[in-house]
C-alpha positions as a Markdown table, in Angstrom:
| # | Residue | x | y | z |
|---|---|---|---|---|
| 1 | Unk | 6.1 | -29.5 | 44.3 |
| 2 | Unk | 8.8 | -27.0 | 45.9 |
| 3 | Unk | 9.4 | -23.8 | 43.9 |
| 4 | Unk | 13.0 | -22.9 | 42.3 |
| 5 | Unk | 14.4 | -21.0 | 44.5 |
| 6 | Unk | 13.0 | -22.8 | 48.2 |
| 7 | Unk | 15.9 | -24.6 | 49.7 |
| 8 | Unk | 16.4 | -28.4 | 50.3 |
| 9 | Unk | 18.7 | -30.9 | 51.8 |
| 10 | Unk | 20.2 | -32.0 | 49.0 |
| 11 | Unk | 21.4 | -28.2 | 48.2 |
| 12 | Unk | 24.0 | -26.9 | 49.3 |
| 13 | Unk | 24.1 | -24.0 | 51.4 |
| 14 | Unk | 24.9 | -20.4 | 50.3 |
| 15 | Unk | 23.6 | -21.0 | 46.5 |
| 16 | Unk | 21.3 | -19.0 | 44.6 |
| 17 | Unk | 18.6 | -21.5 | 42.8 |
| 18 | Unk | 16.7 | -20.5 | 40.1 |
| 19 | Unk | 17.0 | -18.0 | 37.5 |
| 20 | Unk | 18.8 | -14.8 | 38.3 |
| 21 | Unk | 18.7 | -11.7 | 36.5 |
| 22 | Unk | 21.7 | -9.7 | 36.0 |
| 23 | Unk | 22.0 | -6.7 | 38.6 |
| 24 | Unk | 21.2 | -3.4 | 37.7 |
| 25 | Unk | 23.6 | -0.9 | 36.5 |
| 26 | Unk | 27.2 | -0.9 | 35.2 |
| 27 | Unk | 30.9 | -1.0 | 37.2 |
| 28 | Unk | 34.5 | 0.7 | 36.0 |
| 29 | Unk | 35.5 | -2.2 | 34.7 |
| 30 | Unk | 32.5 | -1.8 | 32.0 |
| 31 | Unk | 33.0 | 1.5 | 31.0 |
| 32 | Unk | 36.9 | 1.3 | 30.9 |
| 33 | Unk | 36.5 | -1.5 | 28.3 |
| 34 | Unk | 33.8 | -0.2 | 26.2 |
| 35 | Unk | 35.8 | 2.9 | 26.0 |
| 36 | Unk | 39.4 | 1.0 | 25.6 |
| 37 | Unk | 37.7 | -1.7 | 22.7 |
| 38 | Unk | 36.2 | 1.4 | 20.8 |
| 39 | Unk | 39.3 | 3.2 | 20.7 |
| 40 | Unk | 41.6 | 0.3 | 19.7 |
| 41 | Unk | 39.3 | -1.1 | 17.1 |
| 42 | Unk | 39.4 | 2.2 | 15.5 |
| 43 | Unk | 42.9 | 3.6 | 15.4 |
| 44 | Unk | 44.2 | 0.2 | 14.5 |
| 45 | Unk | 41.3 | -0.8 | 11.3 |
| 46 | Unk | 41.6 | 2.8 | 10.2 |
| 47 | Unk | 44.8 | 3.1 | 9.4 |
| 48 | Unk | 45.8 | 2.5 | 5.9 |
| 49 | Unk | 50.1 | 3.4 | 5.8 |
| 50 | Unk | 51.8 | 3.7 | 2.9 |
| 51 | Unk | 54.2 | 1.1 | 1.2 |
| 52 | Unk | 57.1 | 0.4 | 3.3 |
| 53 | Unk | 60.3 | 0.4 | 1.8 |
| 54 | Unk | 61.9 | -3.4 | 0.6 |
| 55 | Unk | 64.1 | -3.4 | 3.3 |
| 56 | Unk | 61.9 | -3.1 | 5.7 |
| 57 | Unk | 61.3 | -6.2 | 7.9 |
| 58 | Unk | 57.9 | -7.6 | 9.6 |
| 59 | Unk | 58.4 | -6.2 | 12.5 |
| 60 | Unk | 59.8 | -3.5 | 11.7 |
| 61 | Unk | 56.6 | -2.6 | 10.0 |
| 62 | Unk | 53.9 | -3.1 | 13.1 |
| 63 | Unk | 56.4 | -1.2 | 15.1 |
| 64 | Unk | 55.4 | 1.6 | 12.5 |
| 65 | Unk | 52.2 | 0.8 | 12.8 |
| 66 | Unk | 52.3 | 1.3 | 16.0 |
| 67 | Unk | 53.8 | 4.1 | 16.5 |
| 68 | Unk | 50.6 | 6.0 | 14.7 |
| 69 | Unk | 47.7 | 3.8 | 16.5 |
| 70 | Unk | 49.4 | 5.9 | 19.6 |
| 71 | Unk | 49.7 | 9.2 | 17.0 |
| 72 | Unk | 46.3 | 8.7 | 15.9 |
| 73 | Unk | 45.0 | 8.6 | 19.7 |
| 74 | Unk | 46.5 | 11.1 | 20.7 |
| 75 | Unk | 45.6 | 13.3 | 17.4 |
| 76 | Unk | 42.8 | 11.8 | 16.0 |
| 77 | Unk | 42.0 | 15.0 | 14.1 |
| 78 | Unk | 45.6 | 15.1 | 12.5 |
| 79 | Unk | 44.7 | 11.3 | 10.9 |
| 80 | Unk | 41.3 | 12.5 | 9.8 |
| 81 | Unk | 42.9 | 15.9 | 8.1 |
| 82 | Unk | 45.8 | 13.4 | 6.7 |
| 83 | Unk | 42.9 | 11.5 | 5.3 |
| 84 | Unk | 41.4 | 14.7 | 3.9 |
| 85 | Unk | 44.5 | 15.7 | 1.9 |
| 86 | Unk | 44.8 | 12.8 | 0.4 |
| 87 | Unk | 42.0 | 12.1 | -0.7 |
| 88 | Unk | 41.5 | 15.3 | -2.5 |
| 89 | Unk | 45.1 | 14.6 | -4.0 |
| 90 | Unk | 43.6 | 11.0 | -5.2 |
| 91 | Unk | 40.3 | 13.1 | -6.2 |
| 92 | Unk | 43.0 | 15.2 | -8.3 |
| 93 | Unk | 44.8 | 13.4 | -10.0 |
| 94 | Unk | 41.0 | 11.2 | -11.8 |
| 95 | Unk | 40.5 | 14.9 | -13.2 |
| 96 | Unk | 44.3 | 15.3 | -14.4 |
| 97 | Unk | 44.5 | 11.8 | -16.0 |
| 98 | Unk | 40.8 | 12.1 | -17.8 |
| 99 | Unk | 41.9 | 15.0 | -19.2 |
| 100 | Unk | 44.7 | 14.6 | -20.6 |
| 101 | Unk | 44.2 | 11.2 | -21.6 |
| 102 | Unk | 41.0 | 11.8 | -22.6 |
| 103 | Unk | 42.2 | 11.8 | -26.6 |
| 104 | Unk | 44.6 | 9.3 | -26.7 |
| 105 | Unk | 43.6 | 5.8 | -27.1 |
| 106 | Unk | 44.1 | 2.9 | -24.9 |
| 107 | Unk | 43.6 | 4.8 | -21.5 |
| 108 | Unk | 41.3 | 3.5 | -19.0 |
| 109 | Unk | 40.1 | 5.7 | -16.4 |
| 110 | Unk | 42.2 | 6.0 | -14.0 |
| 111 | Unk | 40.1 | 5.5 | -10.5 |
| 112 | Unk | 40.2 | 6.4 | -7.3 |
| 113 | Unk | 41.6 | 3.3 | -6.2 |
| 114 | Unk | 44.6 | 3.4 | -8.3 |
| 115 | Unk | 45.5 | 6.9 | -7.6 |
| 116 | Unk | 45.5 | 6.3 | -4.0 |
| 117 | Unk | 47.5 | 3.2 | -4.6 |
| 118 | Unk | 50.3 | 5.4 | -6.1 |
| 119 | Unk | 50.2 | 7.9 | -4.0 |
| 120 | Unk | 51.3 | 5.3 | -1.2 |
| 121 | Unk | 53.8 | 4.1 | -2.8 |
| 122 | Unk | 52.4 | 1.2 | -5.3 |
| 123 | Unk | 54.3 | 1.8 | -8.0 |
| 124 | Unk | 58.3 | 1.7 | -8.7 |
| 125 | Unk | 59.5 | 2.5 | -11.3 |
| 126 | Unk | 62.4 | 0.4 | -12.7 |
| 127 | Unk | 64.7 | 2.3 | -15.3 |
| 128 | Unk | 68.6 | 0.6 | -17.1 |
| 129 | Unk | 70.4 | 3.3 | -15.9 |
| 130 | Unk | 69.0 | 4.4 | -12.0 |
| 131 | Unk | 67.7 | 2.4 | -8.8 |
| 132 | Unk | 64.5 | 1.5 | -8.3 |
| 133 | Unk | 61.9 | 4.5 | -6.1 |
| 134 | Unk | 58.4 | 5.0 | -5.8 |
| 135 | Unk | 56.5 | 7.1 | -8.2 |
| 136 | Unk | 53.2 | 8.7 | -6.9 |
| 137 | Unk | 50.1 | 9.5 | -9.1 |
| 138 | Unk | 51.2 | 12.6 | -10.7 |
| 139 | Unk | 54.5 | 11.2 | -11.7 |
| 140 | Unk | 52.9 | 8.0 | -13.2 |
| 141 | Unk | 50.8 | 10.3 | -15.0 |
| 142 | Unk | 53.8 | 12.2 | -16.7 |
| 143 | Unk | 55.1 | 9.0 | -17.4 |
| 144 | Unk | 52.5 | 7.9 | -19.6 |
| 145 | Unk | 51.7 | 11.2 | -21.2 |
| 146 | Unk | 55.4 | 11.7 | -22.3 |
| 147 | Unk | 55.5 | 7.5 | -23.3 |
| 148 | Unk | 58.0 | 6.6 | -21.3 |
| 149 | Unk | 55.6 | 4.3 | -19.9 |
| 150 | Unk | 52.3 | 2.1 | -20.5 |
| 151 | Unk | 49.0 | 3.0 | -19.1 |
| 152 | Unk | 49.7 | 0.6 | -15.8 |
| 153 | Unk | 47.8 | -2.7 | -16.9 |
| 154 | Unk | 46.7 | -3.0 | -13.0 |
| 155 | Unk | 42.8 | -2.6 | -12.5 |
| 156 | Unk | 40.9 | -1.8 | -9.9 |
| 157 | Unk | 41.0 | -5.7 | -8.2 |
| 158 | Unk | 44.1 | -6.5 | -8.7 |
| 159 | Unk | 45.1 | -3.4 | -6.8 |
| 160 | Unk | 42.1 | -4.5 | -3.6 |
| 161 | Unk | 44.1 | -8.3 | -3.9 |
| 162 | Unk | 46.8 | -6.8 | -1.8 |
| 163 | Unk | 44.5 | -5.1 | 0.1 |
| 164 | Unk | 44.2 | -6.7 | 3.9 |
| 165 | Unk | 41.8 | -5.1 | 5.4 |
| 166 | Unk | 40.1 | -7.3 | 7.6 |
| 167 | Unk | 36.9 | -6.9 | 7.0 |
| 168 | Unk | 35.8 | -8.3 | 10.2 |
| 169 | Unk | 37.7 | -6.3 | 11.8 |
| 170 | Unk | 35.8 | -3.7 | 10.0 |
| 171 | Unk | 32.6 | -4.0 | 11.0 |
| 172 | Unk | 33.1 | -5.2 | 14.5 |
| 173 | Unk | 34.7 | -1.6 | 14.7 |
| 174 | Unk | 31.5 | -0.2 | 12.9 |
| 175 | Unk | 28.8 | -1.8 | 14.9 |
| 176 | Unk | 31.0 | -0.9 | 18.0 |
| 177 | Unk | 31.1 | 2.9 | 17.4 |
| 178 | Unk | 27.5 | 1.9 | 17.1 |
| 179 | Unk | 26.4 | 0.6 | 20.0 |
| 180 | Unk | 28.8 | 3.4 | 22.0 |
| 181 | Unk | 26.8 | 6.5 | 19.7 |
| 182 | Unk | 23.7 | 4.6 | 21.0 |
| 183 | Unk | 24.9 | 4.6 | 24.8 |
| 184 | Unk | 25.9 | 7.9 | 24.9 |
| 185 | Unk | 22.8 | 9.2 | 23.1 |
| 186 | Unk | 20.7 | 6.7 | 25.3 |
| 187 | Unk | 22.1 | 8.3 | 28.7 |
| 188 | Unk | 22.2 | 11.6 | 27.1 |
| 189 | Unk | 18.4 | 11.8 | 26.4 |
| 190 | Unk | 18.0 | 10.0 | 30.0 |
| 191 | Unk | 19.8 | 12.1 | 31.6 |
| 192 | Unk | 22.0 | 10.3 | 32.7 |
| 193 | Unk | 26.2 | 11.0 | 33.9 |
| 194 | Unk | 28.7 | 10.3 | 31.1 |
| 195 | Unk | 32.2 | 10.3 | 32.4 |
| 196 | Unk | 35.3 | 12.0 | 30.8 |
| 197 | Unk | 36.6 | 8.5 | 29.4 |
| 198 | Unk | 33.5 | 7.7 | 27.2 |
| 199 | Unk | 33.5 | 11.7 | 26.1 |
| 200 | Unk | 37.4 | 11.5 | 25.1 |
| 201 | Unk | 36.1 | 7.9 | 23.4 |
| 202 | Unk | 32.8 | 9.5 | 22.1 |
| 203 | Unk | 35.4 | 12.1 | 19.9 |
| 204 | Unk | 37.7 | 10.3 | 18.9 |
| 205 | Unk | 34.3 | 8.4 | 17.3 |
| 206 | Unk | 33.5 | 11.8 | 15.5 |
| 207 | Unk | 37.1 | 11.8 | 13.8 |
| 208 | Unk | 36.9 | 7.8 | 13.3 |
| 209 | Unk | 34.2 | 8.2 | 11.2 |
| 210 | Unk | 35.4 | 10.4 | 8.1 |
| 211 | Unk | 38.5 | 9.0 | 8.3 |
| 212 | Unk | 36.9 | 6.4 | 7.2 |
| 213 | Unk | 35.1 | 7.5 | 4.6 |
| 214 | Unk | 38.1 | 9.6 | 3.0 |
| 215 | Unk | 40.6 | 6.4 | 3.1 |
| 216 | Unk | 37.7 | 4.4 | 1.7 |
| 217 | Unk | 39.4 | 3.9 | -1.1 |
| 218 | Unk | 43.0 | 3.2 | -0.4 |
| 219 | Unk | 44.2 | -0.5 | 0.4 |
| 220 | Unk | 46.2 | -1.5 | 4.0 |
| 221 | Unk | 48.5 | -2.9 | 4.2 |
| 222 | Unk | 49.9 | -3.2 | 1.2 |
| 223 | Unk | 53.6 | -4.4 | 1.5 |
| 224 | Unk | 54.9 | -5.6 | -2.3 |
| 225 | Unk | 54.8 | -2.9 | -5.0 |
| 226 | Unk | 54.0 | -3.2 | -8.3 |
| 227 | Unk | 57.0 | -2.5 | -10.7 |
| 228 | Unk | 56.9 | -0.2 | -13.9 |
| 229 | Unk | 59.7 | -1.2 | -16.4 |
| 230 | Unk | 60.8 | 1.8 | -18.7 |
| 231 | Unk | 63.2 | 1.2 | -21.4 |
| 232 | Unk | 64.8 | 4.9 | -21.3 |
| 233 | Unk | 66.9 | 5.9 | -19.3 |
| 234 | Unk | 66.4 | 8.6 | -15.8 |
| 235 | Unk | 69.0 | 10.9 | -17.9 |
| 236 | Unk | 67.5 | 10.7 | -21.3 |
| 237 | Unk | 64.2 | 12.4 | -19.5 |
| 238 | Unk | 65.5 | 14.6 | -17.1 |
| 239 | Unk | 67.2 | 15.9 | -20.5 |
| 240 | Unk | 64.0 | 16.2 | -22.5 |
| 241 | Unk | 63.3 | 19.7 | -23.8 |
| 242 | Unk | 60.2 | 19.8 | -21.2 |
| 243 | Unk | 61.5 | 18.3 | -17.9 |
| 244 | Unk | 61.9 | 21.6 | -16.6 |
| 245 | Unk | 64.8 | 20.4 | -14.4 |
| 246 | Unk | 65.9 | 23.8 | -12.0 |
| 247 | Unk | 68.5 | 22.4 | -9.2 |
| 248 | Unk | 69.5 | 18.7 | -8.5 |
| 249 | Unk | 66.5 | 16.3 | -7.1 |
| 250 | Unk | 66.8 | 15.8 | -2.9 |
| 251 | Unk | 64.3 | 13.0 | -2.6 |
| 252 | Unk | 63.6 | 11.4 | -6.3 |
| 253 | Unk | 64.9 | 12.5 | -9.9 |
| 254 | Unk | 60.8 | 13.3 | -11.2 |
| 255 | Unk | 60.2 | 15.2 | -8.0 |
| 256 | Unk | 60.3 | 18.5 | -10.6 |
| 257 | Unk | 56.8 | 16.9 | -12.2 |
| 258 | Unk | 55.3 | 17.7 | -8.4 |
| 259 | Unk | 54.7 | 21.7 | -8.0 |
| 260 | Unk | 54.6 | 22.9 | -5.4 |
| 261 | Unk | 51.9 | 22.2 | -2.7 |
| 262 | Unk | 48.5 | 24.3 | -2.5 |
| 263 | Unk | 46.3 | 25.4 | 0.2 |
| 264 | Unk | 46.6 | 23.0 | 2.7 |
| 265 | Unk | 45.6 | 22.5 | 6.7 |
| 266 | Unk | 48.5 | 20.6 | 7.9 |
| 267 | Unk | 51.4 | 21.6 | 6.3 |
| 268 | Unk | 52.4 | 24.0 | 8.5 |
| 269 | Unk | 51.6 | 21.8 | 11.8 |
| 270 | Unk | 53.9 | 19.3 | 9.9 |
| 271 | Unk | 56.8 | 22.2 | 10.3 |
| 272 | Unk | 56.7 | 23.0 | 13.4 |
| 273 | Unk | 56.8 | 19.6 | 14.4 |
| 274 | Unk | 60.4 | 19.1 | 12.3 |
| 275 | Unk | 61.5 | 22.3 | 13.5 |
| 276 | Unk | 61.0 | 21.5 | 17.0 |
| 277 | Unk | 61.9 | 18.3 | 17.4 |
| 278 | Unk | 64.8 | 18.0 | 14.3 |
| 279 | Unk | 63.2 | 15.7 | 11.7 |
| 280 | Unk | 63.8 | 15.7 | 8.4 |
| 281 | Unk | 65.6 | 18.4 | 8.4 |
| 282 | Unk | 68.3 | 17.1 | 6.4 |
| 283 | Unk | 69.3 | 18.7 | 3.1 |
| 284 | Unk | 71.1 | 15.8 | 1.6 |
| 285 | Unk | 70.8 | 13.7 | -1.7 |
| 286 | Unk | 68.8 | 10.7 | -0.5 |
| 287 | Unk | 66.7 | 8.4 | -3.1 |
| 288 | Unk | 63.5 | 7.7 | -1.3 |
| 289 | Unk | 62.5 | 4.2 | -1.1 |
| 290 | Unk | 59.0 | 4.8 | 0.6 |
| 291 | Unk | 56.4 | 7.3 | 0.4 |
| 292 | Unk | 55.9 | 9.3 | 4.2 |
| 293 | Unk | 52.9 | 8.8 | 5.9 |
| 294 | Unk | 52.5 | 12.7 | 6.9 |
| 295 | Unk | 51.9 | 14.4 | 3.5 |
| 296 | Unk | 50.5 | 14.2 | 0.3 |
| 297 | Unk | 49.2 | 17.7 | -0.9 |
| 298 | Unk | 47.1 | 17.9 | -4.2 |
| 299 | Unk | 48.8 | 20.2 | -6.4 |
| 300 | Unk | 45.4 | 22.8 | -6.8 |
| 301 | Unk | 45.6 | 22.6 | -3.0 |
| 302 | Unk | 42.2 | 22.4 | -0.1 |
| 303 | Unk | 39.1 | 23.9 | -1.9 |
| 304 | Unk | 37.4 | 26.2 | 0.1 |
| 305 | Unk | 34.2 | 23.7 | 0.9 |
| 306 | Unk | 37.1 | 21.2 | 1.5 |
| 307 | Unk | 39.3 | 23.1 | 4.0 |
| 308 | Unk | 35.5 | 24.3 | 5.7 |
| 309 | Unk | 34.8 | 20.6 | 5.9 |
| 310 | Unk | 38.4 | 20.0 | 7.3 |
| 311 | Unk | 37.6 | 23.1 | 9.9 |
| 312 | Unk | 34.8 | 21.8 | 10.9 |
| 313 | Unk | 35.8 | 18.5 | 12.1 |
| 314 | Unk | 38.9 | 20.2 | 13.8 |
| 315 | Unk | 36.6 | 22.4 | 15.6 |
| 316 | Unk | 33.7 | 19.4 | 16.2 |
| 317 | Unk | 36.4 | 17.2 | 17.7 |
| 318 | Unk | 38.1 | 19.9 | 20.4 |
| 319 | Unk | 34.2 | 21.1 | 20.5 |
| 320 | Unk | 33.3 | 17.7 | 22.3 |
| 321 | Unk | 35.6 | 18.0 | 25.0 |
| 322 | Unk | 33.4 | 21.7 | 26.2 |
| 323 | Unk | 30.4 | 18.6 | 27.2 |
| 324 | Unk | 32.6 | 18.2 | 30.1 |
| 325 | Unk | 32.3 | 21.8 | 31.2 |
| 326 | Unk | 30.0 | 20.7 | 33.8 |
| 327 | Unk | 30.8 | 16.8 | 34.2 |
| 328 | Unk | 31.4 | 15.5 | 37.6 |
| 329 | Unk | 35.2 | 15.7 | 39.1 |
| 330 | Unk | 36.8 | 13.8 | 42.2 |
| 331 | Unk | 38.2 | 17.4 | 42.9 |
| 332 | Unk | 38.0 | 20.5 | 41.8 |
| 333 | Unk | 40.9 | 21.4 | 40.6 |
| 334 | Unk | 40.5 | 18.7 | 37.8 |
| 335 | Unk | 37.5 | 20.3 | 37.0 |
| 336 | Unk | 39.2 | 23.6 | 36.4 |
| 337 | Unk | 42.1 | 22.0 | 35.0 |
| 338 | Unk | 39.2 | 20.2 | 32.0 |
| 339 | Unk | 38.1 | 23.5 | 31.1 |
| 340 | Unk | 41.5 | 25.0 | 30.9 |
| 341 | Unk | 42.6 | 22.4 | 28.7 |
| 342 | Unk | 39.6 | 22.6 | 27.0 |
| 343 | Unk | 39.0 | 25.8 | 26.2 |
| 344 | Unk | 43.3 | 26.0 | 25.1 |
| 345 | Unk | 42.0 | 23.0 | 22.5 |
| 346 | Unk | 39.6 | 25.2 | 21.2 |
| 347 | Unk | 41.5 | 28.6 | 21.2 |
| 348 | Unk | 44.2 | 27.0 | 19.3 |
| 349 | Unk | 42.3 | 24.7 | 16.3 |
| 350 | Unk | 40.7 | 29.0 | 15.7 |
| 351 | Unk | 44.1 | 30.5 | 16.1 |
| 352 | Unk | 45.5 | 28.0 | 14.1 |
| 353 | Unk | 42.8 | 28.6 | 11.5 |
| 354 | Unk | 42.5 | 31.9 | 11.1 |
| 355 | Unk | 46.5 | 32.2 | 11.1 |
| 356 | Unk | 46.0 | 30.1 | 8.3 |
| 357 | Unk | 43.4 | 31.9 | 6.6 |
| 358 | Unk | 44.7 | 36.0 | 7.3 |
| 359 | Unk | 48.1 | 34.4 | 6.7 |
| 360 | Unk | 47.9 | 33.9 | 3.1 |
| 361 | Unk | 46.4 | 37.2 | 2.3 |
| 362 | Unk | 49.5 | 38.7 | 3.3 |
| 363 | Unk | 52.2 | 36.2 | 2.9 |
| 364 | Unk | 53.0 | 38.0 | -0.6 |
| 365 | Unk | 53.1 | 41.9 | 0.8 |
| 366 | Unk | 55.1 | 40.9 | 3.6 |
| 367 | Unk | 57.7 | 38.4 | 1.8 |
| 368 | Unk | 58.0 | 41.3 | -0.7 |
| 369 | Unk | 58.2 | 44.3 | 2.1 |
| 370 | Unk | 60.3 | 42.7 | 4.5 |
| 371 | Unk | 62.7 | 39.6 | 3.1 |
| 372 | Unk | 62.7 | 40.7 | -0.1 |
| 373 | Unk | 61.4 | 37.5 | -1.4 |
| 374 | Unk | 58.4 | 35.8 | -3.2 |
| 375 | Unk | 55.9 | 33.9 | -1.2 |
| 376 | Unk | 52.5 | 32.6 | -2.4 |
| 377 | Unk | 51.2 | 30.9 | 1.4 |
| 378 | Unk | 51.4 | 31.1 | 5.0 |
| 379 | Unk | 54.2 | 28.0 | 5.0 |
| 380 | Unk | 56.4 | 29.9 | 2.2 |
| 381 | Unk | 56.5 | 32.6 | 4.5 |
| 382 | Unk | 57.6 | 30.9 | 7.9 |
| 383 | Unk | 60.5 | 29.4 | 6.3 |
| 384 | Unk | 61.6 | 33.1 | 5.5 |
| 385 | Unk | 61.5 | 33.5 | 8.7 |
| 386 | Unk | 65.1 | 33.0 | 11.4 |
| 387 | Unk | 64.8 | 30.2 | 13.5 |
| 388 | Unk | 64.9 | 31.2 | 16.3 |
| 389 | Unk | 61.5 | 33.3 | 15.4 |
| 390 | Unk | 59.9 | 29.9 | 13.8 |
| 391 | Unk | 60.8 | 28.8 | 17.5 |
| 392 | Unk | 59.2 | 31.1 | 19.4 |
| 393 | Unk | 56.1 | 30.7 | 17.3 |
| 394 | Unk | 55.6 | 26.7 | 17.0 |
| 395 | Unk | 57.2 | 26.0 | 20.7 |
| 396 | Unk | 54.4 | 27.5 | 22.4 |
| 397 | Unk | 51.7 | 26.3 | 20.4 |
| 398 | Unk | 53.1 | 22.8 | 20.5 |
| 399 | Unk | 53.9 | 23.0 | 23.7 |
| 400 | Unk | 50.3 | 24.3 | 24.7 |
| 401 | Unk | 48.4 | 21.3 | 22.7 |
| 402 | Unk | 50.5 | 18.7 | 23.7 |
| 403 | Unk | 50.4 | 19.9 | 27.8 |
| 404 | Unk | 46.3 | 20.0 | 26.9 |
| 405 | Unk | 46.0 | 16.9 | 24.8 |
| 406 | Unk | 48.4 | 14.9 | 27.4 |
| 407 | Unk | 45.6 | 16.0 | 30.5 |
| 408 | Unk | 42.5 | 15.5 | 28.7 |
| 409 | Unk | 43.8 | 11.9 | 28.3 |
| 410 | Unk | 45.1 | 11.0 | 31.5 |
| 411 | Unk | 42.1 | 12.4 | 33.2 |
| 412 | Unk | 40.1 | 10.6 | 31.4 |
| 413 | Unk | 42.0 | 7.5 | 33.3 |
| 414 | Unk | 42.0 | 9.0 | 36.8 |
| 415 | Unk | 38.4 | 10.6 | 37.0 |
| 416 | Unk | 36.7 | 7.1 | 36.8 |
| 417 | Unk | 38.1 | 7.2 | 40.9 |
| 418 | Unk | 35.4 | 9.1 | 42.3 |
| 419 | Unk | 32.6 | 9.6 | 39.9 |
| 420 | Unk | 28.3 | 10.7 | 40.6 |
| 421 | Unk | 26.8 | 7.5 | 41.3 |
| 422 | Unk | 24.3 | 7.8 | 37.9 |
| 423 | Unk | 27.6 | 7.1 | 36.5 |
| 424 | Unk | 27.0 | 3.5 | 37.2 |
| 425 | Unk | 23.2 | 3.6 | 36.0 |
| 426 | Unk | 22.8 | 1.6 | 32.7 |
| 427 | Unk | 20.4 | 3.2 | 29.9 |
| 428 | Unk | 16.9 | 1.6 | 30.5 |
| 429 | Unk | 16.1 | 0.7 | 27.1 |
| 430 | Unk | 12.7 | 0.0 | 27.0 |
| 431 | Unk | 11.8 | 3.6 | 28.0 |
| 432 | Unk | 12.4 | 3.4 | 24.6 |
| 433 | Unk | 10.3 | 1.5 | 23.1 |
| 434 | Unk | 6.4 | 2.5 | 23.0 |
| 435 | Unk | 4.4 | 0.9 | 25.7 |
| 436 | Unk | 0.2 | -0.3 | 24.4 |
């Protein structure tokens, strides 16, 4: 009998016969697809956006989701910090509900899922004399405690039924991120080169994991809110002695319930974007129909432990880019630019954290001495500065951050045109198995 790899007159020439093993190594397309799939799965499945306004159509909702996906790809550490602050706000709401309503009958336990649902605009208040508008967890608590509305008879199951999170996609995302992480660890263990694209993707995964944790209780893709009905007019609510309405509202008639936000990692960042790009700077009274996705800070602010975790995530994400300090690059100038960009990213995070920490310590003294005003946080102090000084403070920081991030993203792609030969060698997993 002829061997499997023999040729015969019955077999056309040029065809390989028998079992052929896969070639050793990987190609450029394997690297590209592995990174792109990992980034896309993480950015698409991790995002839990707030309930959109009723007038928004599906295309508008999809466009907003795509914008946030792009923002997540460019600034994953900001999205992680956003999720952490929303988690802190929900946790604070649970504690407040428990302390306020524990002695009142008929109030079930207020959970993290319900708090998240309220803070994302899941409850809309309908009153006799006012258009419907969303109410957050603090405002729901105020309305319940003062008996303007009954306790929302909405359990976790009903809320989770509105969740459109695809379990299969999330499971696929977890499997892909674990496999990608194992690949990078395996390559480092066997001293095989890792590309800048893979390093950037690994840094992205580093932010995705805590983001999944912080948004674990937040429903995804909710489009229809739950109505809360009050027989009391908004005018009567605002006229109550305990309402403490100090000024006409800007966005919601119940915004007097919300005290100024406490310590935050992100509020100065959002302020800089608004000032530089003139986003949301109108002071006109416009009744909100949805909560923006960029803010939800706990009234008590972040604790020192939460601030430390946020700082560690920010430093960890930017610091991972420094791992590529001695990577192989197509040209010396690209190598130098990578080192400069990575150093700038880490340096800006350090300066930002010092700005928040030291600024909070001296904000009150500086505000009283130079502006004859009160300011307890660095954000309140910055808002006292003239617009020109604010621009001189924000534009260089945002410009340096944006240019550095853009370079690391672009270099991750263009650097694939010339890689060390070892970058195409696959991990030999059999070396990790015990040999008998």
